[in-house]
C-alpha positions, -999 to 999 in steps of 0.1 A, spaced: 0 0 0 12 35 -8 12 61 20 -19 84 21 1 115 11 10 97 -22 -27 95 -32 -33 132 -32 -42 145 -66 -12 167 -77 -36 192 -94 -54 199 -60 -21 205 -42 -7 227 -70 -39 248 -70 -36 255 -33 1 263 -37 -7 287 -66 -33 305 -45 -9 309 -16 18 322 -40 -6 347 -55 -15 360 -20 22 363 -10 30 384 -41 -2 405 -46 -13 413 -10 10 443 -11 -13 458 -37 -43 455 -14 -31 468 20 -5 493 31 2 506 66 -29 488 79 -52 504 54 -69 489 24 -56 505 -8 -76 484 -33 -110 470 -24 -110 447 -53 -75 433 -45 -84 429 -8 -115 410 -16 -95 387 -39 -69 381 -11 -97 373 13 -113 349 -11 -81 332 -21 -70 326 15 -104 311 24 -103 289 -7 -69 277 2 -80 267 37 -111 248 24 -90 230 -3 -64 220 23 -92 206 45 -104 185 16 -71 169 8 -65 132 19 -59 129 57 -23 130 69 -6 137 102 3 172 90 -31 182 76 -45 197 108 -14 218 113 -18 230 77 -54 240 83 -43 258 114 -17 278 94 -43 286 68 -67 299 95 -38 321 108 -32 334 73 -69 343 70 -68 361 103 -37 381 93 -55 392 61 -86 401 80 -65 421 105 -49 440 76 -14 428 87 17 441 69 25 427 35 57 413 49 38 393 75 12 380 51 39 370 25 59 352 52 28 333 64 17 324 29 51 311 18 56 292 50 23 274 45 31 267 8 64 251 18 48 230 45 21 219 20 46 205 -4 63 186 24 31 169 34 18 164 -2 48 162 -25 44 172 -61 67 177 -91 85 211 -86 108 211 -116 109 201 -153 126 169 -163 151 187 -184 162 223 -190 135 244 -205 140 254 -242 144 292 -241 139 297 -278 107 275 -277 95 296 -248 99 328 -267 79 313 -296 51 301 -274 50 335 -256 45 353 -290 18 329 -300 -2 327 -267 7 355 -244 18 387 -263 -18 397 -272 -26 404 -235 8 408 -218 25 427 -246 53 417 -269 78 432 -244 59 419 -213 47 454 -203 11 442 -198 -2 464 -226 -9 440 -254 -37 448 -280 -62 426 -261 -54 440 -227 -78 470 -228 -108 465 -206 -95 434 -188 -101 435 -150 -77 428 -134 -52 440 -159 -27 414 -173 5 410 -153 34 431 -166 62 405 -167 86 434 -173 78 448 -138 110 437 -119 96 443 -85 68 418 -91 91 395 -111 114 392 -80 86 377 -60 76 349 -84 93 316 -89 92 297 -122 71 270 -105 45 296 -96 43 308 -132 41 271 -144 11 266 -121 -8 296 -134 0 286 -170 -12 251 -163 -44 259 -144 -53 295 -152 -63 319 -124 -99 321 -111 -115 355 -112 -92 368 -139 -90 365 -177 -60 342 -173 -70 309 -189 -54 275 -184 -30 263 -211 -33 227 -202 -34 218 -239 3 225 -240 27 198 -231 44 200 -197 77 207 -215 61 236 -234 45 250 -202 79 250 -184 95 267 -215 68 294 -214 71 299 -177 109 301 -179 107 327 -208 81 349 -192 98 348 -159 130 360 -175 116 391 -193 123 415 -164 159 403 -161 183 413 -189 219 415 -177 229 380 -188 266 388 -195 272 399 -159 251 370 -147 273 345 -166 305 359 -151 290 357 -116 277 322 -121 309 308 -135 332 327 -111 314 327 -78 312 293 -61 290 307 -33 263 317 -58 264 282 -75 258 266 -41 226 286 -38 211 270 -70 226 235 -72 199 219 -94 168 225 -116 144 221 -87 160 250 -69 160 271 -101 123 264 -105 113 271 -69 135 299 -57 124 335 -61 148 362 -72 140 380 -39 150 350 -19 182 346 -38 188 384 -34 186 380 4 214 355 2 238 371 -23 226 407 -28 197 417 -51 218 432 -79 238 400 -82 207 379 -79 190 397 -107 220 392 -130 223 355 -121 186 349 -126 188 367 -160 216 343 -171 201 311 -157 166 317 -171 181 325 -205 205 295 -202 189 270 -178 211 242 -193 240 258 -174 229 238 -143 208 210 -159 234 184 -166 230 147 -161 264 144 -143 252 170 -118 230 143 -103 261 120 -99 280 148 -82 250 153 -59 255 116 -49 292 123 -42 282 153 -20 256 133 -1 280 104 4 307 127 17 282 143 41 272 109 54 309 99 56 316 130 77 287 123 100 298 87 105 333 99 113 320 124 138 301 95 155 333 74 157 323 49 129 356 51 110 349 19 90 316 32 78 331 66 70 357 49 48 331 29 30 310 60 23 340 80 12 349 52 -13 313 51 -25 314 89 -30 342 83 -55 330 52 -72 293 61 -74 295 98 -74 326 111 -91 338 82 -112 307 84 -136 316 120 -145 354 116 -145 358 108 -182 338 138 -193 356 161 -168 390 146 -180 381 156 -216 372 192 -205 396 199 -176 421 172 -169 439 193 -143 407 197 -123 399 160 -126 433 152 -112 428 176 -83 395 160 -74 409 125 -77 439 135 -55 416 152 -29 393 122 -27 422 98 -22 436 122 4 402 121 22 402 83 24 438 84 36 429 110 63 401 88 75 424 58 78 449 79 98 421 91 122 428 128 117 409 153 138 373 159 128 380 196 120 407 185 95 383 161 77 356 189 77 381 211 59 388 185 33 351 178 26 346 216 22 374 218 -3 359 189 -23 325 206 -23 341 236 -39 359 214 -65 326 197 -73 311 231 -80 340 239 -104 334 205 -121 297 212 -125 305 243 -145 332 225 -165 310 197 -176 279 218 -182 266 217 -218 274 254 -221 311 247 -216 312 223 -246 325 235 -279 335 220 -312 371 227 -304 370 211 -269 352 180 -283 378 176 -312 408 181 -289 393 157 -263 386 130 -289 421 134 -304 441 134 -272 422 106 -256 427 82 -284 462 93 -291 472 89 -254 454 56 -249 465 42 -282 502 50 -280 510 26 -251 493 -3 -270 509 7 -303 544 6 -288 540 -29 -275 523 -43 -307 548 -27 -330 577 -40 -310 563 -75 -313 558 -71 -351 593 -57 -355 608 -85 -334 591 -112 -356 604 -96 -387 639 -94 -374 637 -131 -365 624 -139 -399 592 -154 -384 565 -138 -406 545 -170 -401 538 -160 -364 526 -125 -374 489 -136 -378 489 -144 -340 499 -108 -331 475 -93 -356 448 -117 -343 454 -105 -308 450 -68 -314 421 -73 -338 403 -95 -313 409 -68 -287 392 -42 -309 362 -66 -315 360 -72 -277 360 -35 -272 330 -31 -296 312 -58 -276 320 -40 -244 306 -8 -258 274 -25 -269 270 -42 -235 277 -10 -215 253 10 -237 224 -13 -242 227 -42 -217 245 -33 -185 262 -3 -170 299 -3 -162 302 7 -126 331 28 -113 344 -1 -93 343 -24 -124 362 1 -144 390 6 -118 393 -32 -112 396 -39 -150 422 -12 -154 440 -22 -123 443 -59 -128 449 -54 -166 478 -30 -159 494 -53 -133 492 -83 -156 506 -64 -185 534 -50 -163 545 -85 -152 545 -97 -188 565 -67 -200 589 -73 -172 597 -107 -184 598 -97 -220 620 -67 -213 646 -88 -194 644 -115 -221 650 -90 -249 679 -74 -230 695 -108 -226 694 -112 -264 709 -78 -271 743 -92 -278 750 -106 -312 765 -139 -300 737 -145 -276 711 -138 -303 727 -162 -328 729 -190 -302 692 -184 -294 682 -185 -331 701 -218 -337 689 -236 -305 655 -225 -294 636 -200 -315 618 -222 -339 610 -248 -312 597 -222 -287 575 -205 -311 558 -237 -322 553 -248 -286 530 -220 -276 550 -188 -276 529 -177 -306 498 -179 -284 517 -160 -258 522 -132 -283 485 -133 -292 476 -129 -255 501 -100 -250 487 -82 -281 452 -87 -269 458 -76 -233 478 -45 -244 452 -33 -268 420 -42 -249 431 -24 -218 435 8 -237 403 2 -258 383 -3 -225 396 30 -212 389 48 -245 353 35 -246 346 51 -212 359 85 -224 342 84 -257 309 75 -241 312 106 -221 321 127 -251 292 113 -272 267 123 -245 277 160 -251 266 158 -288 289 170 -316 292 135 -329 307 146 -362 334 166 -345 342 137 -321 345 114 -352 369 139 -368 391 140 -337 392 102 -335 400 99 -372 429 124 -368 442 104 -339 440 71 -359 459 88 -387 486 100 -364 489 66 -348 492 51 -382 521 74 -391 539 66 -358 535 29 -364 548 32 -400 578 52 -388 586 28 -360 585 -3 -383 605 14 -410 632 26 -386 633 -8 -368 642 -26 -401 674 -5 -404 685 -12 -368 712 -38 -362 697 -67 -343 716 -59 -311 705 -23 -310 669 -33 -318 668 -56 -288 686 -31 -266 661 -3 -274 631 -26 -273 641 -40 -238 644 -4 -226 610 4 -240 594 -26 -223 611 -17 -190 597 18 -191 562 6 -199 564 -20 -171 572 7 -146 544 29 -159 518 2 -159 526 -11 -124 521 24 -110 488 28 -129 476 -6 -118 482 0 -81 466 34 -83 435 20 -100 431 -7 -73 435 20 -47 406 39 -63 386 7 -63 392 4 -25 413 -28 -27 445 -12 -15 449 14 12 461 49 3 489 67 21 489 101 5 521 121 -1 511 158 1 529 180 -24 542 151 -45 535 155 -82 509 135 -101 519 125 -136 493 100 -147 508 94 -181 539 81 -164 521 61 -137 533 85 -110 507 92 -83 511 110 -49 508 80 -27 533 56 -11 519 23 -26 522 30 -64 556 46 -60 568 17 -39 555 -7 -66 574 12 -93 605 12 -72 603 -26 -67 597 -31 -105 626 -8 -113 649 -28 -89 639 -61 -105 646 -47 -139 680 -34 -128 689 -68 -113 677 -87 -144 697 -64 -167 728 -67 -145 725 -105 -145 722 -105 -183 753 -84 -187 773 -107 -164 760 -138 -182 768 -124 -216 803 -114 -205 809 -150 -192 796 -166 -224 816 -144 -247 848 -147 -227 877 -165 -245 881 -201 -235 
């Protein structure tokens, strides 16, 4: 069974809310200094407050209904006693807010209203009465009593929310010539409300600078629901009326500035961090750690690819700050220190919301993002695959090349399957992504470690000739060919998986043609790099080829071990001991934490020992008898 409050008819609740909003705004035109200034307006206020009380009493029974009726009676008495406009407005808005708590209804559009569509609808449906400029003096306004609202009147516009306008547009206004426009879709009614509510506010350029540059203002309007329900006057009380008017001008002209899907994900991150802080204050350190990890995996991770394509530096700062927060919890730092870290993250989230908003997207940013993502992710895989191809050509083993080509082609096909699954079948969670990247990187690092040491051992001409005569043909027919297939597959799929995540974020921003152009440019550049590497490798003497290749494999092994450990830390499998002030160079696998740096140091030490052993062995074998 659903709770009683859920069975209330939304239209009934919205009608009451609309009446209360009308009283809050228009009572000032009926009474001043305890005296009636307009008999018609005063009679209307008396009627509307009484109607609101009766309608509240007729709503389904809830535990809060009697209190609401009592508030409505108090509002009637205040109007009957000719109370000040400030008192009546406060009572009416307080009752309206309590009403929505007891009988929840939809307060905001599902997506950002279309400003251009709102302007078109206004011209077609409203301009005849309210005037083309919103001055209330349209050609059909003459003789209407009461006169149509002048949307250009900023003093009145400051008192009205978009939700209030939406309700009037949806249901009309009894006792006036304002008819209901219920024949319009909900989306059209929100567009019309948004446009008409923005007529009085014109300073969009100043508003844009304030919105993008002042984090405290963005915190006042974190989502579409707040934009739809806040009045410019209420925002003015918080940030100053001049600033509020400019910000409202910008947001009502560009509501998409805050209406982004990732915002919901960052809202999850904020809530998880709030709960984590509360758990930490209560002494539940384990729960605080779990919630902080969830804030990253469930809140920030979904928007990380898009943010990385827009502002990689900001993405890195947030990632570092969230890792530092989990590290601080594990170290049992004072509560005040953790509160400061959470506050810093909240500010970084606000910056991220601006960076990932649709208004921040451009053809240039999409092209550069698509180009750099594919070029960066593809280069690591290309270096490994090209090294294998060059090696087989040097060894005169073209018959094994199909295994290498089969490996990277299979990885591309597996990547397509992953994209289909992630798009149409399942979602790839933040934890799944980090685990895939982490374990894939560790496995690739271990393989590259062995390959690098092996290649270094064969970098001497005599050693290479002995290997060719004794073991190469036998080894490659016993299963090493499939080993090369696996290495090619692993190296490419790891990068394809990461690229899919980034491109999915880019495609959600639109500009598909530009994204494709960026990807095509990156593929062309990778093709040129591959051609140059293969061409140059043919000219290298075999000993130099193996020496350079072993060095390349060693570098990649060190990079991947660092990336793998960092990814497993982000997935929560490995603890984080942050190193404040240490640089973060993701492309080199360097992260400001003890664990990935220690793993890289161990890998480097193993490589040094392996290379040293090869040199000693080679010297012994080549020594004269």
